VEXDO-57258 format. One record per residue: x, y, z of N, C-alpha, C in turn; residue in one letter. Coordinates in steps of 0.2 Angstrom, whole numbers, padded with zeros to 4 digits, always signed. Last residue first. Example, Ala and Ser with C-alpha at 12.3 -4.5 7.8 and 13.67 -1.06 7.14 Angstrom:
BEGIN
+0064-0011+0035+0068-0005+0036+0064+0000+0039S;+0066-0028+0039+0062-0022+0039+0066-0016+0039A;
//
This chain:
BEGIN
-0134+0082-0219-0141+0080-0221-0144+0087-0223I;-0120+0087-0214-0121+0082-0221-0129+0081-0224V;-0122+0095-0204-0117+0097-0211-0118+0093-0217R;-0130+0089-0195-0132+0096-0198-0127+0098-0204G;-0121+0080-0192-0127+0077-0196-0131+0084-0200L;-0112+0085-0183-0110+0082-0190-0116+0082-0194V;-0121+0090-0173-0117+0095-0177-0115+0092-0185A;-0126+0078-0168-0132+0083-0171-0128+0088-0176L;-0115+0071-0163-0117+0070-0168-0122+0074-0172Y;-0111+0081-0153-0107+0080-0159-0111+0077-0165V;-0122+0080-0146-0121+0086-0148-0117+0086-0153Q;-0119+0067-0140-0125+0067-0145-0125+0074-0147L;-0108+0070-0132-0108+0065-0138-0114+0067-0143T;-0116+0076-0123-0111+0080-0126-0109+0077-0131E;-0123+0064-0117-0127+0071-0120-0122+0075-0123L;-0114+0056-0113-0118+0054-0118-0122+0060-0121A;-0106+0064-0101-0105+0061-0108-0108+0059-0114M;-0118+0063-0093-0116+0069-0097-0112+0069-0102R;-0120+0050-0090-0125+0053-0094-0123+0059-0096R;-0107+0047-0083-0107+0044-0091-0114+0048-0094W;-0101+0062-0075-0105+0056-0077-0106+0053-0083T;-0094+0072-0065-0090+0068-0072-0094+0062-0073W;-0098+0077-0054-0098+0081-0060-0098+0077-0066E;-0093+0068-0044-0100+0069-0046-0103+0073-0051R;-0080+0071-0044-0082+0065-0047-0090+0065-0047A;-0080+0083-0036-0078+0083-0043-0081+0077-0047R;-0083+0078-0024-0088+0083-0027-0086+0083-0034A;-0075+0070-0020-0082+0067-0021-0085+0072-0024L;-0063+0078-0019-0064+0073-0024-0071+0071-0025G;-0065+0087-0010-0064+0089-0016-0066+0083-0020R;-0066+0077+0002-0072+0080+0000-0071+0084-0008E;-0053+0072+0000-0059+0067+0000-0065+0071-0001R;-0045+0082+0003-0045+0080-0004-0049+0076-0004L;-0048+0084+0017-0049+0090+0012-0050+0087+0004A;-0043+0073+0023-0050+0074+0023-0052+0080+0018A;-0029+0073+0021-0034+0068+0017-0042+0070+0016R;-0026+0086+0028-0026+0085+0020-0029+0079+0017L;-0030+0080+0040-0033+0085+0038-0033+0086+0030G;-0020+0068+0042-0027+0068+0042-0031+0073+0039P;-0004+0066+0037-0010+0073+0037-0017+0071+0037G;+0004+0057+0036+0004+0060+0041-0001+0065+0043A;+0002+0052+0022+0002+0047+0028+0001+0051+0036S;+0004+0063+0015-0004+0060+0015-0004+0056+0021L;+0017+0066+0017+0011+0071+0018+0005+0067+0019R;+0022+0054+0012+0025+0057+0018+0019+0060+0021L;+0019+0055-0002+0017+0049+0002+0017+0051+0009M;+0025+0067-0006+0018+0065-0006+0015+0061-0002S;+0039+0063-0004+0036+0068+0000+0028+0068-0001Q;+0039+0054-0015+0040+0053-0007+0037+0057-0002A;+0039+0061-0026+0034+0056-0024+0034+0054-0017I;+0049+0071-0023+0043+0073-0023+0037+0068-0022E;+0060+0060-0025+0059+0064-0019+0053+0067-0018E;+0058+0057-0039+0057+0051-0034+0056+0055-0027I;+0053+0065-0052+0058+0068-0046+0055+0061-0040A;+0045+0061-0063+0053+0059-0064+0057+0061-0056L;+0033+0068-0060+0033+0061-0061+0041+0058-0062P;+0029+0080-0046+0033+0078-0054+0035+0070-0055A;+0014+0079-0040+0020+0077-0039+0024+0078-0047F;-0001+0084-0032+0002+0083-0037+0010+0083-0036Y;-0017+0079-0025-0009+0082-0023-0005+0080-0029L;-0034+0084-0030-0028+0079-0030-0022+0083-0028A;-0043+0093-0033-0045+0087-0028-0040+0082-0028A;-0042+0103-0043-0040+0105-0036-0040+0098-0030D;-0041+0092-0056-0042+0099-0055-0037+0100-0047G;-0040+0079-0061-0041+0080-0054-0043+0085-0052G;-0041+0081-0077-0046+0076-0072-0047+0078-0065V;-0030+0088-0079-0037+0090-0082-0042+0087-0077E;-0020+0083-0072-0022+0090-0068-0029+0091-0071E;-0019+0071-0080-0020+0069-0073-0023+0077-0070Y;-0015+0076-0092-0022+0073-0092-0024+0073-0084A;-0002+0082-0087-0006+0086-0092-0014+0083-0090G;+0006+0077-0077+0007+0074-0084+0001+0077-0089N;+0010+0076-0062+0008+0082-0066+0011+0079-0074R;+0004+0061-0054+0009+0065-0058+0007+0071-0061A;-0006+0062-0038-0004+0060-0046+0002+0065-0048A;-0014+0056-0024-0008+0060-0027-0007+0057-0033A;-0030+0057-0018-0027+0056-0023-0019+0059-0024V;-0041+0049-0005-0037+0054-0008-0032+0052-0013P;-0058+0042-0009-0051+0040-0008-0045+0047-0009T;-0070+0040-0012-0069+0045-0006-0061+0044-0004G;-0074+0034-0024-0074+0031-0018-0073+0034-0011C;-0071+0045-0033-0078+0043-0031-0080+0040-0026A;-0057+0045-0032-0060+0051-0030-0070+0049-0029M;-0056+0034-0040-0053+0034-0032-0056+0039-0029A;-0060+0036-0052-0063+0030-0048-0061+0031-0040E;-0053+0046-0056-0059+0048-0055-0063+0043-0051L;-0040+0040-0057-0041+0046-0052-0049+0048-0051L;-0042+0030-0068-0042+0028-0060-0042+0034-0055T;-0045+0039-0078-0050+0036-0076-0048+0034-0069M;-0038+0050-0086-0034+0048-0078-0042+0044-0075G;-0031+0051-0103-0036+0053-0096-0033+0051-0090F;-0019+0047-0109-0025+0051-0112-0030+0053-0108G;-0003+0050-0100-0011+0047-0100-0016+0050-0105E;+0013+0048-0094+0009+0050-0099+0001+0046-0100Y;+0019+0044-0082+0022+0049-0086+0018+0052-0092L;+0010+0040-0067+0011+0039-0074+0015+0044-0078S;+0007+0038-0054+0013+0041-0056+0014+0041-0062P;-0005+0040-0042-0004+0038-0049+0001+0042-0052A;-0010+0032-0027-0006+0037-0032-0005+0034-0038V;-0023+0034-0016-0022+0032-0022-0016+0034-0025A;-0022+0031+0003-0022+0036-0004-0021+0033-0009A;-0025+0021+0011-0024+0029+0014-0025+0033+0008T;-0040+0012+0005-0034+0015+0005-0032+0022+0009A;-0052+0008+0005-0049+0008+0012-0042+0009+0011H;-0057+0011-0007-0060+0014+0000-0056+0014+0005R;-0049+0003-0016-0049+0011-0016-0052+0014-0009Y;-0054-0009-0012-0046-0007-0012-0045+0001-0012L;-0068-0008-0015-0066-0009-0008-0057-0007-0007A;-0067-0007-0029-0068-0001-0026-0068-0002-0018P;-0061-0020-0033-0058-0015-0035-0060-0007-0031L;-0071-0031-0029-0065-0029-0027-0061-0023-0028T;-0079-0031-0041-0083-0029-0034-0077-0028-0029A;-0073-0035-0052-0076-0028-0052-0078-0026-0045D;-0057-0044-0046-0064-0043-0049-0067-0036-0049D;-0041-0043-0049-0045-0041-0046-0051-0041-0049V;-0025-0050-0052-0032-0052-0055-0039-0051-0049A;-0014-0046-0049-0015-0046-0055-0022-0049-0057D;-0008-0037-0035-0014-0041-0037-0014-0040-0044L;+0006-0037-0025+0004-0035-0033-0002-0041-0033W;+0012-0028-0010+0007-0034-0014+0006-0032-0020R;+0023-0027+0003+0021-0026-0004+0017-0032-0007F;+0025-0031+0016+0021-0024+0015+0021-0022+0008R;+0032-0042+0016+0026-0043+0020+0021-0036+0018E;+0044-0039+0008+0038-0042+0004+0031-0042+0009A;+0056-0035+0013+0049-0029+0013+0042-0032+0010V;+0070-0037+0009+0065-0040+0016+0058-0037+0017G;+0073-0034-0002+0074-0029+0002+0072-0032+0008R;+0069-0046-0010+0077-0045-0009+0078-0041-0004R;+0057-0044-0010+0057-0049-0006+0065-0050-0005R;+0056-0032-0019+0052-0032-0012+0056-0038-0007A;+0061-0039-0030+0064-0033-0026+0062-0032-0019E;+0049-0046-0034+0055-0049-0032+0061-0045-0029E;+0041-0036-0036+0039-0041-0031+0046-0044-0030G;+0046-0030-0048+0047-0026-0040+0046-0030-0036L;+0047-0040-0057+0051-0038-0055+0052-0035-0048R;+0032-0041-0060+0036-0046-0056+0043-0045-0053Q;+0030-0028-0064+0027-0029-0059+0031-0035-0055L;+0038-0029-0076+0039-0023-0071+0036-0025-0065T;+0039-0036-0087+0038-0040-0082+0040-0035-0076R;+0026-0029-0099+0033-0031-0097+0034-0036-0090E;+0011-0031-0104+0017-0028-0109+0024-0029-0107Y;+0002-0036-0094+0002-0036-0101+0008-0035-0105L;-0002-0041-0081+0006-0039-0084+0003-0040-0092A;-0012-0029-0072-0012-0035-0076-0004-0034-0079K;-0016-0023-0056-0013-0022-0062-0013-0029-0066G;-0012-0015-0041-0017-0018-0045-0018-0017-0053V;-0001-0014-0028-0001-0012-0035-0008-0017-0037Y;+0002-0007-0012-0002-0013-0016-0002-0010-0023V;+0014-0005+0001+0012-0002-0006+0008-0008-0010L;+0009+0001+0017+0013-0004+0013+0011-0002+0006G;+0012+0013+0029+0007+0011+0023+0012+0006+0019E;+0018+0020+0040+0015+0013+0042+0012+0010+0035P;+0033+0028+0038+0026+0028+0036+0024+0020+0037V;+0047+0026+0038+0043+0033+0042+0035+0034+0041R;+0052+0017+0032+0053+0018+0038+0050+0023+0042D;+0049+0020+0019+0044+0016+0021+0046+0015+0029M;+0052+0030+0011+0050+0033+0016+0047+0026+0020V;+0060+0024+0001+0064+0029+0004+0061+0031+0009G;+0050+0014-0006+0056+0012-0001+0060+0018+0003C;+0044+0025-0011+0040+0021-0006+0045+0019-0001W;+0051+0026-0022+0050+0033-0017+0047+0030-0011A;+0053+0015-0028+0059+0016-0025+0057+0022-0021D;+0040+0014-0034+0043+0009-0028+0048+0012-0024F;+0039+0025-0042+0035+0026-0036+0038+0019-0031L;+0049+0020-0051+0050+0027-0047+0045+0027-0041R;+0043+0010-0055+0049+0009-0053+0050+0016-0049E;+0031+0013-0064+0031+0010-0057+0037+0009-0052H;+0027+0020-0075+0032+0023-0069+0032+0020-0063N;+0020+0018-0086+0016+0020-0078+0021+0021-0072K;+0027+0017-0097+0024+0024-0095+0023+0024-0089R;+0027+0002-0099+0033+0007-0096+0032+0013-0095R;+0013-0005-0091+0016-0002-0096+0022+0002-0094H;+0006-0013-0082+0013-0014-0082+0017-0011-0087D;-0009-0006-0078-0005-0010-0080+0003-0010-0079S;-0015+0001-0061-0013+0002-0069-0010-0005-0071S;-0017+0008-0046-0022+0004-0051-0018+0006-0058V;-0010+0009-0030-0008+0010-0037-0012+0006-0043C;-0011+0014-0014-0014+0009-0020-0012+0013-0025L;-0004+0012+0003-0005+0016-0003-0008+0012-0010F;-0011+0004+0017-0008+0004+0011-0009+0010+0006W;-0011-0004+0033-0013+0003+0029-0009+0002+0022R;-0008-0017+0036-0014-0014+0040-0016-0007+0035E;-0007-0026+0021-0006-0024+0027-0010-0020+0030P;-0017-0041+0014-0015-0035+0014-0012-0032+0020L;-0022-0054+0009-0015-0053+0014-0012-0045+0013H;-0032-0055+0003-0027-0054-0001-0022-0051+0003H;-0043-0058+0013-0043-0061+0007-0037-0061+0004M;-0039-0049+0023-0038-0057+0025-0038-0060+0017Q;-0043-0038+0019-0036-0040+0021-0035-0045+0021R;-0056-0040+0016-0052-0037+0011-0045-0039+0013L;-0061-0042+0029-0062-0047+0024-0056-0046+0018R;-0058-0028+0034-0055-0034+0038-0056-0041+0032D;-0069-0020+0026-0059-0019+0027-0056-0026+0029R;-0081-0025+0028-0078-0026+0021-0070-0025+0022E;-0087-0023+0040-0084-0028+0039-0079-0029+0033G;-0101-0018+0032-0098-0018+0039-0094-0025+0035R;-0099-0010+0015-0102-0014+0020-0098-0015+0027A;-0096+0008+0014-0094+0001+0014-0099-0003+0018A;-0097+0022+0003-0100+0019+0007-0097+0012+0007S;-0092+0030-0009-0088+0029-0002-0090+0024+0002P;-0090+0020-0026-0094+0024-0021-0091+0023-0014A;-0092+0014-0039-0088+0017-0035-0091+0022-0031F;-0107+0011-0043-0101+0006-0042-0095+0008-0037H;-0112+0023-0043-0114+0019-0039-0110+0012-0037E;-0104+0031-0052-0104+0032-0044-0108+0028-0041S;-0095+0027-0064-0100+0024-0062-0099+0025-0055D;-0088+0042-0073-0087+0037-0068-0094+0034-0066V;-0084+0048-0090-0088+0047-0083-0085+0042-0079G;-0074+0057-0101-0076+0051-0098-0080+0053-0093L;-0077+0073-0111-0074+0068-0105-0077+0062-0103H;-0074+0077-0126-0080+0074-0122-0076+0070-0117V;-0068+0089-0136-0067+0085-0130-0072+0083-0127V;-0067+0087-0155-0071+0090-0149-0068+0086-0143S;-0060+0091-0171-0060+0088-0164-0064+0090-0157V;-0061+0100-0180-0064+0093-0182-0062+0088-0177R;-0054+0111-0178-0062+0112-0178-0066+0105-0179D;-0041+0109-0180-0042+0109-0173-0051+0108-0173A;-0037+0096-0192-0040+0102-0192-0043+0102-0183P;-0024+0086-0189-0030+0085-0190-0033+0092-0187V;-0010+0082-0189-0011+0088-0192-0019+0087-0194E;-0005+0073-0179-0008+0070-0186-0010+0076-0190L;+0000+0080-0168+0004+0074-0172+0003+0074-0178E;-0009+0091-0166+0000+0092-0167+0002+0088-0171R;-0021+0085-0165-0019+0091-0170-0012+0092-0171V;-0018+0076-0156-0021+0073-0161-0019+0079-0167V;-0014+0083-0144-0009+0078-0148-0011+0076-0155D;-0025+0090-0141-0019+0093-0144-0014+0089-0147R;-0034+0079-0138-0035+0084-0144-0029+0087-0145R;-0027+0074-0127-0027+0070-0132-0029+0074-0138T;-0030+0085-0118-0022+0083-0120-0022+0079-0127I;-0042+0087-0116-0040+0091-0120-0032+0090-0122A;-0050+0069-0120-0047+0076-0115-0043+0079-0118S;-0054+0062-0128-0058+0060-0121-0054+0065-0117I;-0061+0068-0145-0055+0066-0139-0058+0066-0132A;-0069+0064-0158-0070+0066-0150-0065+0064-0146V;-0069+0070-0174-0066+0065-0169-0068+0067-0161L;-0077+0068-0190-0076+0072-0184-0072+0067-0179H;-0077+0060-0201-0079+0067-0201-0078+0072-0195A;-0062+0051-0204-0067+0053-0200-0069+0060-0200S;-0050+0050-0211-0056+0048-0214-0063+0049-0209R;-0041+0055-0203-0043+0059-0208-0050+0057-0211R;-0036+0043-0197-0040+0048-0193-0044+0054-0199Y;-0029+0037-0209-0035+0034-0205-0040+0039-0201S;-0019+0045-0212-0023+0044-0216-0030+0042-0214R;-0012+0046-0199-0015+0053-0202-0021+0050-0206R;-0009+0034-0197-0013+0036-0193-0016+0042-0196L;+0002+0033-0208-0004+0028-0207-0011+0031-0203R;+0010+0042-0203+0008+0043-0209+0001+0039-0210A;+0015+0036-0191+0011+0044-0191+0008+0044-0198R;+0021+0025-0195+0015+0025-0190+0011+0032-0191L;+0032+0030-0202+0027+0026-0205+0019+0027-0201M;+0039+0036-0192+0036+0041-0198+0031+0037-0202A;+0042+0026-0184+0038+0031-0180+0034+0035-0187L;+0050+0019-0192+0044+0016-0189+0039+0022-0186R;+0060+0029-0193+0057+0027-0199+0050+0023-0197L;+0066+0030-0180+0062+0034-0184+0058+0033-0190P;+0061+0017-0168+0065+0018-0174+0062+0025-0178H;+0052+0012-0158+0054+0019-0157+0059+0021-0163G;+0049-0002-0162+0044+0004-0162+0047+0010-0162S;+0060-0007-0157+0060-0006-0165+0055-0001-0165R;+0065-0001-0142+0064-0006-0144+0064-0004-0152G;+0068+0010-0134+0073+0004-0132+0072-0001-0138R;+0060+0020-0135+0067+0020-0139+0071+0015-0138E;+0044+0020-0138+0049+0015-0134+0056+0016-0138D;+0036+0035-0138+0039+0029-0143+0044+0026-0137P;+0025+0045-0133+0030+0042-0129+0032+0037-0132L;+0020+0049-0144+0020+0055-0140+0025+0052-0135V;+0016+0038-0153+0019+0043-0156+0022+0049-0150L;+0010+0028-0143+0015+0027-0148+0020+0033-0151P;+0000+0037-0138+0005+0034-0134+0011+0033-0139I;-0011+0045-0141-0007+0044-0146+0000+0042-0143L;-0029+0041-0134-0022+0044-0134-0017+0043-0140D;-0042+0040-0140-0041+0039-0133-0034+0043-0131Y;-0055+0046-0150-0047+0044-0149-0046+0045-0142T;-0069+0040-0159-0068+0042-0152-0061+0041-0151T;-0077+0047-0173-0073+0042-0169-0070+0045-0165S;-0090+0047-0186-0088+0051-0178-0083+0045-0176V;-0093+0046-0202-0089+0043-0196-0087+0047-0190I;-0104+0047-0216-0100+0050-0210-0098+0046-0205P;-0108+0033-0225-0111+0037-0221-0105+0041-0217C;-0103+0022-0234-0108+0027-0237-0111+0032-0232G;-0094+0012-0229-0099+0013-0226-0105+0017-0229S;-0081+0009-0236-0087+0008-0240-0094+0009-0236G;-0073+0002-0221-0072+0005-0228-0080+0004-0231L;-0071+0008-0204-0074+0003-0210-0074+0007-0216P;-0056+0013-0198-0064+0014-0199-0065+0009-0205P;-0045+0011-0187-0048+0006-0191-0054+0008-0193V;-0041+0022-0180-0036+0019-0183-0038+0013-0188A;-0053+0025-0171-0050+0030-0179-0046+0027-0182P;-0064+0016-0163-0056+0015-0165-0054+0019-0172D;-0077+0017-0162-0072+0017-0155-0065+0017-0157V;-0088+0026-0173-0082+0021-0172-0078+0023-0165S;-0104+0029-0176-0098+0032-0172-0093+0026-0171H;-0110+0034-0192-0108+0029-0189-0102+0031-0183F;-0125+0039-0199-0118+0040-0196-0116+0036-0191L;-0135+0032-0207-0134+0039-0208-0127+0043-0204D;-0138+0016-0213-0135+0020-0207-0133+0027-0211V;-0144+0006-0220-0146+0013-0222-0144+0017-0215G;-0139-0007-0219-0145-0005-0214-0147+0002-0215A;-0131-0007-0229-0136-0011-0231-0142-0009-0226A;-0120+0001-0224-0123+0003-0230-0130+0000-0231R;-0116-0008-0214-0118-0001-0211-0122+0001-0217L;-0111-0018-0221-0118-0021-0217-0120-0014-0215L;-0100-0013-0227-0106-0016-0232-0112-0017-0227T;-0092-0010-0215-0094-0004-0219-0101-0008-0224G;-0089-0022-0211-0093-0018-0207-0096-0012-0211S;-0077-0027-0218-0084-0031-0219-0090-0026-0217L;-0066-0023-0216-0067-0025-0224-0075-0027-0224F;-0066-0018-0204-0061-0013-0210-0065-0016-0216R;-0069-0028-0197-0072-0022-0196-0071-0017-0201R;-0060-0040-0200-0068-0039-0200-0071-0032-0202R;-0048-0034-0195-0049-0036-0203-0056-0036-0205L;-0051-0032-0181-0049-0026-0185-0051-0028-0193R;-0053-0046-0178-0058-0040-0177-0056-0035-0181H;-0041-0052-0180-0045-0053-0183-0052-0049-0183L;-0033-0044-0170-0031-0044-0177-0037-0046-0182R;-0039-0048-0158-0038-0041-0162-0037-0041-0168S;-0049-0062-0158-0044-0059-0157-0044-0053-0161G;-0066-0065-0151-0063-0064-0157-0056-0060-0154V;-0076-0076-0141-0072-0071-0142-0068-0071-0149E;-0093-0081-0143-0086-0083-0144-0082-0076-0145E;-0105-0071-0132-0102-0077-0136-0096-0078-0138G;-0113-0063-0125-0107-0061-0130-0105-0064-0134L;-0126-0058-0119-0124-0064-0121-0119-0063-0127D;-0127-0043-0117-0127-0048-0111-0124-0055-0113Q;-0126-0038-0129-0122-0037-0125-0120-0042-0120C;-0141-0040-0133-0135-0045-0136-0129-0044-0132Q;-0146-0029-0127-0148-0037-0124-0141-0042-0127D;-0142-0019-0134-0139-0019-0127-0141-0028-0125L;-0147-0021-0147-0139-0023-0146-0137-0023-0140A;-0161-0020-0143-0158-0027-0145-0150-0028-0144V;-0160-0007-0142-0162-0011-0135-0161-0018-0137S;-0154-0001-0154-0150+0000-0148-0153-0006-0143I;-0158-0012-0168-0159-0007-0164-0157-0008-0157P;-0142-0018-0176-0150-0019-0173-0151-0013-0169V;-0132-0020-0191-0134-0016-0184-0142-0017-0182P;-0128-0036-0197-0130-0030-0197-0131-0028-0191R;-0112-0046-0193-0119-0045-0193-0121-0038-0194H;-0098-0045-0190-0102-0050-0195-0110-0051-0197L;-0095-0038-0180-0092-0036-0187-0094-0042-0193S;-0107-0036-0170-0104-0040-0172-0101-0037-0179S;-0115-0025-0165-0112-0029-0159-0107-0034-0163T;-0120-0009-0168-0116-0015-0173-0112-0018-0166L;-0136-0001-0164-0130-0003-0162-0127-0010-0167G;-0145+0013-0166-0143+0007-0168-0137+0005-0165Y;-0157+0026-0163-0151+0024-0162-0151+0015-0163L;-0164+0040-0173-0165+0032-0171-0157+0030-0170E;-0167+0055-0170-0162+0051-0171-0164+0044-0169I;-0175+0066-0166-0175+0062-0171-0171+0057-0172G;-0169+0071-0154-0171+0075-0159-0172+0071-0166A;-0165+0066-0141-0162+0063-0146-0164+0067-0153L;-0175+0072-0132-0167+0073-0132-0163+0073-0138D;-0187+0066-0135-0187+0072-0136-0179+0075-0137R;-0185+0051-0130-0185+0055-0138-0184+0061-0139P;-0174+0052-0115-0180+0053-0119-0180+0055-0126P;-0160+0040-0114-0162+0047-0114-0169+0047-0118L;-0155+0028-0114-0160+0030-0109-0162+0037-0110A;-0147+0026-0125-0153+0023-0124-0158+0025-0120A;-0136+0033-0120-0139+0037-0124-0146+0033-0126L;-0132+0025-0110-0135+0030-0107-0138+0034-0113Q;-0129+0013-0117-0134+0012-0111-0137+0019-0110A;-0118+0018-0125-0124+0016-0128-0130+0014-0123A;-0109+0022-0116-0111+0026-0121-0117+0024-0124L;-0106+0010-0110-0109+0013-0106-0111+0019-0111H;-0100+0002-0121-0108+0000-0117-0109+0005-0113A;-0088+0009-0124-0095+0009-0128-0100+0007-0126A;-0081+0008-0111-0083+0015-0114-0089+0014-0118Y;-0079-0005-0112-0082-0002-0106-0086+0005-0109R;-0070-0005-0122-0077-0010-0122-0082-0006-0117G;-0059+0002-0119-0064+0004-0124-0071+0000-0124I;-0055-0005-0108-0057+0001-0106-0061+0003-0113G;-0060-0022-0107-0056-0017-0106-0059-0010-0108G;-0069-0033-0109-0070-0029-0103-0064-0023-0101H;-0064-0039-0121-0070-0035-0121-0072-0030-0115R;-0052-0044-0126-0052-0039-0121-0058-0034-0120D;-0057-0052-0136-0055-0054-0129-0054-0050-0124R;-0073-0044-0143-0065-0045-0142-0063-0049-0136M;-0085-0041-0144-0083-0047-0148-0076-0049-0146E;-0085-0028-0140-0087-0032-0135-0087-0039-0137L;-0080-0020-0150-0076-0022-0145-0077-0026-0140P;-0093-0016-0157-0089-0022-0159-0084-0024-0154T;-0101-0006-0157-0100-0010-0150-0097-0016-0152L;-0104+0008-0162-0099+0003-0162-0098-0001-0157D;-0120+0015-0166-0114+0015-0162-0110+0007-0161L;-0129+0024-0179-0125+0017-0176-0119+0018-0172C;-0142+0033-0183-0135+0033-0179-0134+0026-0176V;-0154+0037-0195-0150+0032-0190-0143+0032-0188R;-0166+0049-0192-0160+0048-0194-0157+0042-0191V;-0183+0050-0198-0178+0049-0193-0172+0048-0196P;-0190+0062-0208-0188+0056-0208-0183+0055-0203L;-0202+0074-0206-0195+0072-0205-0193+0066-0205M;
//
């Protein structure tokens, strides 16, 4: 039996946002699949496409190339390249199946079936009614374009059941062409054990309050930062915790405005917004927080919940579907539009060491189940199923 060539899409690593969620997903998947013994791969030869300008290479070479990323490419140029050039490269390399990490831009002329990973449908499910993108005609055009693009994939991998539901409902993709494969968490990096003196160094470096609630996310409007801030302001005279946000200002000036509001209210010494946190610092911020609070209105997954739980941090999260799917019984939930419910969650966590201990133990146990290796094995089963239908 001839080997079958499966090529993984690593082209997000050529982009400016190469360390974002999609780039990390692609790198974790490639590394975990490459680490599997040959018997588990069932005759599959793994390749990687690290550049939309160069042919696929064996996965070991591709992983080495990922360490030397070279020049960064903007998102528009990246999408044009992969749509119009990558297909020719895949065909020339004799690829039998391509795993794309962007179902909206499948490569043209690849000559092989495509499996694509889909993360969320935020523009359709939660359109911005304040801007042009929320206009009914624009939404209809976007839905039609995505429907065409998504249907070019032989199979879709959804990172949550919520995302699968949205893809089937919004884009009318047949349900049997969408599989749920949850993401994982790096339990060696996000871990509960702390170095001696870590907390004191962390507080000194970032001028943190003695105790804090932590919210990790960008400033996208769906993240619901204002309600979390208002809830904290309503109880800050009853809790010792300050409020610490970690995230980049990518979409709006929400976090800047909250900083200005904290100064206006005279509570700036208890409020922090950290927009540049490195990979080594983030686990420490989780570890020493009273709790991680995730108030988002909508998500395709809940990676920050997993990271917090892996660090042994209690979690309070909005009831938005994806968060319950990820958190299970290891989180305290609240209605994201109810400021009083958010406030009560913070009060309970601040004053409840027993509650925090219970959530910590449940969270650590749950995080141990959500590994990148499990994700790779489940993704491999999708490849084998699709290849079984076409080869």
